[in-house]
FIZAGU-331274 format. One record per residue (C-alpha): residue in three letters; x negated, y negated, z. Coordinates in steps of 0.5 Angstrom, whole numbers, plus 500, padded with zeros to 3 digits. Layout:
<atoms>
ALAXYZ...
</atoms>
This chain:
<atoms>
UNK420325284UNK423323277UNK430325281UNK429320286UNK427325292UNK422323296UNK416328298UNK412327305UNK404326304UNK398325309UNK392322306UNK385322308UNK381317303UNK374313304UNK376306306UNK372303300UNK377307295UNK382301294UNK376297291UNK372303289UNK377309286UNK375316288UNK378323285UNK384326289UNK385333291UNK392335292UNK394341297UNK402342296UNK405347301UNK411348305UNK407349311UNK408342315UNK403337314UNK404334320UNK404339325UNK404347323UNK398346319UNK395340322UNK389343325UNK387347319UNK388341315UNK384337319UNK378342319UNK378341311UNK380335308UNK377330312UNK370333311UNK371333303UNK374325304UNK368323307UNK364325301UNK368320296UNK375324295UNK382322297UNK385329300UNK392329300UNK397334303UNK404334301UNK410338304UNK414341298UNK421339297UNK426341303UNK420342308UNK416338313UNK418331312UNK420332305UNK427330303UNK431336299UNK432343299UNK427349298UNK432354295UNK426359293UNK419360292UNK416357285UNK422354282UNK421350276UNK423344281UNK417346285UNK412345279UNK416339276UNK415336283UNK407338283UNK406335276UNK410328278UNK405328285UNK399329280UNK401323276UNK403319281UNK396320285UNK392319278UNK396312277UNK394310284UNK389304285UNK385308290UNK384314285UNK380314279UNK385318275UNK381325276UNK385330280UNK384337283UNK388342287UNK386347292UNK391351296UNK391358300UNK397363299UNK403359297UNK399353295UNK394358291UNK400360287UNK402353285UNK395351284UNK395356278UNK402355276UNK402348276UNK395348272UNK399352267UNK404346266UNK398342264UNK399336267UNK393331264UNK390329270UNK389336273UNK382337272UNK380343276UNK383348282UNK381352287UNK386358289UNK385362295UNK388368296UNK393368291UNK395372285UNK397371277UNK403376277UNK409375282UNK412382281UNK406387281UNK401384286UNK405380291UNK409381297UNK415383294UNK414390290UNK408394289UNK408399283UNK415398282UNK417400289UNK420395294UNK416393300UNK418392307UNK415385307UNK420383302UNK424382308UNK419380313UNK416375309UNK424372307UNK425372315UNK418368316UNK420363310UNK427362313UNK423361320UNK418356317UNK424352313UNK429352319UNK425346323UNK427339323UNK423333320UNK419329325UNK424324329UNK418319329UNK418318322UNK426319321UNK431316325UNK436320321UNK432327323UNK438331325UNK443329319UNK437331315UNK436338319UNK443340319UNK444339312UNK437343311UNK439349315UNK446349311UNK442350305UNK437355307UNK437361302UNK437368304UNK431370300UNK430377301UNK437378298UNK435374292UNK428378291UNK432385292UNK437383286UNK431383281UNK428390282UNK424391276UNK419386272UNK424381269UNK424374267UNK425372274UNK418375276UNK415373269UNK417366271UNK411363275UNK406369273UNK401366270UNK398372267UNK404372262UNK400367258UNK393365261UNK392361255UNK396355258UNK391354264UNK386349261UNK383346268UNK377350271UNK379355276UNK375357282UNK379364285UNK377366292UNK379372296UNK377377301UNK377385301UNK382385307UNK387380303UNK393383299UNK391379293UNK383380292UNK385384285UNK388378282UNK381375281UNK378380277UNK384380273UNK384373272UNK376373270UNK378377264UNK384374262UNK383366263UNK379362257UNK378356261UNK371355265UNK372360272UNK368363278UNK370368283UNK368369290UNK371375294UNK368376301UNK370381307UNK376377309UNK383377311UNK388372309UNK384366311UNK380360308UNK372362308UNK369357312UNK374360318UNK375367316UNK374373319UNK371378319UNK364375319UNK360373315UNK364366314UNK361362309UNK360354309UNK366354304UNK367346305UNK360345302UNK361350296UNK368347294UNK364340295UNK359342289UNK365345285UNK369338286UNK363334285UNK362338278UNK369338275UNK371331278UNK365327278UNK361330273UNK355331277UNK350337276UNK351341282UNK348347279UNK355351281UNK356353273UNK349355272UNK350361277UNK353368276UNK360367275UNK362372281UNK359373288UNK362379291UNK361382298UNK358389298UNK361392304UNK357397308UNK360404310UNK365401315UNK369405321UNK376405321UNK379400326UNK385395327UNK381389327UNK373387326UNK369382328UNK364383323UNK362387317UNK355390315UNK353389307UNK351383303UNK352379297UNK352381290UNK352377284UNK354378276UNK357375270UNK362380268UNK367384272UNK365391271UNK369394265UNK369402268UNK364404263UNK359407268UNK365410272UNK363417276UNK369422274UNK371427280UNK376432278UNK381435284UNK380442284UNK385448287UNK380449293UNK381441295UNK374439292UNK373433289UNK367434284UNK364433277UNK366439275UNK373442273UNK374449276UNK380451272UNK387449272UNK392451277UNK397447282UNK398444289UNK404441292UNK406436297UNK412434300UNK410428306UNK414427312UNK417420311UNK413417316UNK407418313UNK403411313UNK403410320UNK396408320UNK397404314UNK396397318UNK400391315UNK400389308UNK397383308UNK392382314UNK391375317UNK398373316UNK400374323UNK395375329UNK390381330UNK391389330UNK393389323UNK388393319UNK389400317UNK386405322UNK383412322UNK387416317UNK387423319UNK394423321UNK396421315UNK391425311UNK394431315UNK401430311UNK398429305UNK395433299UNK387432300UNK381433295UNK374431298UNK367431295UNK361435299UNK357430303UNK353425299UNK346426297UNK345419296UNK348412297UNK354411292UNK356403291UNK362402287UNK365395284UNK371395281UNK378398281UNK378406282UNK383410278UNK386416279UNK389420273UNK394425275UNK398430272UNK404432276UNK411435276UNK417432281UNK423437283UNK427431283UNK429425278UNK426420282UNK420419287UNK414415289UNK406417288UNK401414293UNK394415292UNK389413297UNK381413297UNK378414303UNK371414306UNK370421311UNK364419316UNK360425319UNK364426325UNK370426321UNK373419322UNK376417316UNK376409313UNK381407308UNK378404302UNK383402297UNK390405295UNK395405290UNK403406289UNK407408283UNK415408282UNK415414278UNK422412275UNK419406272UNK416405265UNK408403265UNK411396264UNK415396270UNK421393266UNK425399265UNK427406268UNK423412266UNK427418265UNK424424270UNK426431268UNK425435274UNK419440273UNK417437267UNK410434266UNK408427267UNK401424266UNK400417270UNK394413271UNK394410278UNK390404279UNK387402286UNK386396288UNK379393286UNK373394292UNK366393293UNK364399298UNK358403299UNK359410301UNK353412305UNK349419304UNK352424308UNK359422308UNK365425304UNK369421299UNK376423299UNK383422295UNK389423299UNK396424295UNK403423298UNK410421296UNK411417302UNK408411305UNK412408311UNK412402313UNK409399307UNK413401302UNK421403302UNK422410301UNK425414295UNK433416296UNK431423296UNK425427299UNK421430294UNK416435292UNK410433288UNK406438284UNK399436282UNK395440276UNK388441279UNK383441274UNK387436269UNK387431275UNK381426276UNK378420280UNK374415276UNK369411281UNK367404278UNK359405279UNK356398278UNK348399278UNK347392274UNK349388281UNK344384284UNK343382291UNK342375293UNK342374301UNK341367300UNK348366296UNK351362302UNK350359309UNK354360315UNK359354316UNK356348317UNK360343321UNK363345328UNK370342327UNK373338334UNK379342337UNK385338335UNK390342339UNK390343346UNK392350348UNK398351353UNK399358353UNK394363349UNK396367343UNK398375344UNK399381339UNK401388340UNK403394335UNK406400338UNK408406335UNK413410338UNK415418336UNK422419340UNK422427340UNK429427342UNK432422337UNK427425331UNK425418330UNK419414329UNK419407331UNK413401330UNK414395333UNK409389332UNK410383337UNK406376335UNK406370340UNK402365337UNK402361344UNK404354346UNK399348343UNK399341343UNK398338336UNK394332338UNK395328332UNK402327333UNK403329340UNK408335338UNK408341342UNK409348338UNK411355340UNK412361335UNK414368336UNK416374332UNK418381333UNK418386327UNK421393328UNK421399323UNK425405324UNK425412320UNK426419321UNK421424318UNK426428315UNK431423312UNK429417307UNK436414308UNK434412316UNK429407314UNK431400317UNK427394318UNK428388323UNK424381323UNK426376328UNK422369329UNK423364334UNK420357333UNK420351338UNK418344338UNK418339343UNK416332345UNK417329352UNK425330353UNK426332346UNK426340345UNK429344339UNK429351337UNK431356332UNK432363332UNK432367325UNK433374325UNK434379318UNK435386317UNK435391312UNK437399312UNK440403306UNK444409304UNK443413297UNK447407293UNK445400296UNK441396300UNK444393306UNK442386308UNK444381314UNK441375316UNK442369322UNK440363324UNK441359330UNK439352332UNK439348339UNK437341341UNK435341348UNK438348349UNK445346346UNK447350340UNK448345334UNK448350328UNK449358327UNK450361320UNK450368318UNK449372311UNK452380310UNK449382303UNK449389299UNK445390293UNK445396289UNK439401289UNK436401282UNK432407283
</atoms>
């Protein structure tokens, strides 16, 4: 790098590249190229390299085999390093000067962010499961409300970055490791100090100025992933050449994604790279701009093997001009006719949301999707249609326009769109949450006068979904959604004006189906890791009547495996615990603990990181600890105790 720091890279390229230079494709993440992400990397990069590319996996500064320290997500240092890497690649004798970037999650974020830096050699990117907006649409806040994942993701990053470089590559690995441990940041504390949309979050949010991106962008995601709504936003905001793809998937690459159907994404990405980096007419830019999976009505389940439906294609994301307006009425109906004005109230127990599943399915193992919504609906204010006379397809972002009053000077609003099956089962289709204390731009606080009428437009996540004839469409409204979002300081009562509140459903009759849009994954990758012990996952909800407490525990054991390419054994476990009393929002707490192990021969290291958060009416209280051992002997321990004033 420009300051002399060395970053570790792993490169696959044709043997002839030094004599016949090829384009380079960069993936740039903190997820450890040599071991942690090795199996995934080896299912992707060798295939693309075999078609005439140099595929390069680089560890971020302060992670894996790179020098330096990782102080936070998406710092300017990360972008500068990325630009340095790109120009280094372009100058190599085996590179023809054309560079692309690909990545999922963190690597998808920084592909966009570095594209906004406009390095001259970067011609195109593929960004998967990422976002253009770090505040409104990431793992820290939603609708201006802190997410519990703000803490659990902080614990996960600390665990990832607590592992040492490989001793086979670094004779001074222990010195590097101990210094890295001593410089680990307590990220949840960093993030919670910025509870509004300030300059901290605007940095790295490419939506602040889409015009800075000139490289072609292929944005990819899944309906069960956290970030799918970023794709239509980017399609409207970007002026560069662009395409969008959304399948029925969780947080995964599409060729290894679930639920089925997965697609031959390696072939699809090769068409993209050949067009933009080799100037070959592959036809990819002659096709419709969007390919989206229309999900057929699905049963609620914690996990899915496959989703019925089909691929639709169109050029412009629906603008809502064909939206169906359904009024929320006093008789709890949802109909095209407003039946006069009245009021209905709701004050939800604080554990409402126990069927919500995980914020971002696919970032852990299984048992993560939203399940049958009936128990949460019983704690919510519900409006629903009569049984549908015909199928109804929607594509886009449902919106709920609500007129309401609040009995306190603060409060949260949660709106869920659901599919009610003929036997009574309820599937959550989409949802949105709003901190009523925030202005619409999330940059300042809004003064709420108890009892004064408020107008809010709640934009739910984009979705493509078919409601079946005979089913009912339901809207459920609550003021709590634990454990996804942190509760407000006081239990509140929301009073909704019926007849003046309505749902807009984005019908899109112009979509056309294309059953042959994609083929199944075309290669079977050789298993490059040996399973020693199998992964296990569980999610347990405990209602302790004696303590009047609800406890959700999730345990994911990733098993033990041997990475063949580096002869390294890896093992990881995580336990998350969420606690709350249904009648007291100030009893909310979350704890996340990660353990990582690495072993080769008689060398064995382990790190255990634990983070927790609880609150009172004035502060959030955060604690963290990291412990590291070599061959069961403790060599490092550090702890943090912090508090942050509550903004609202």
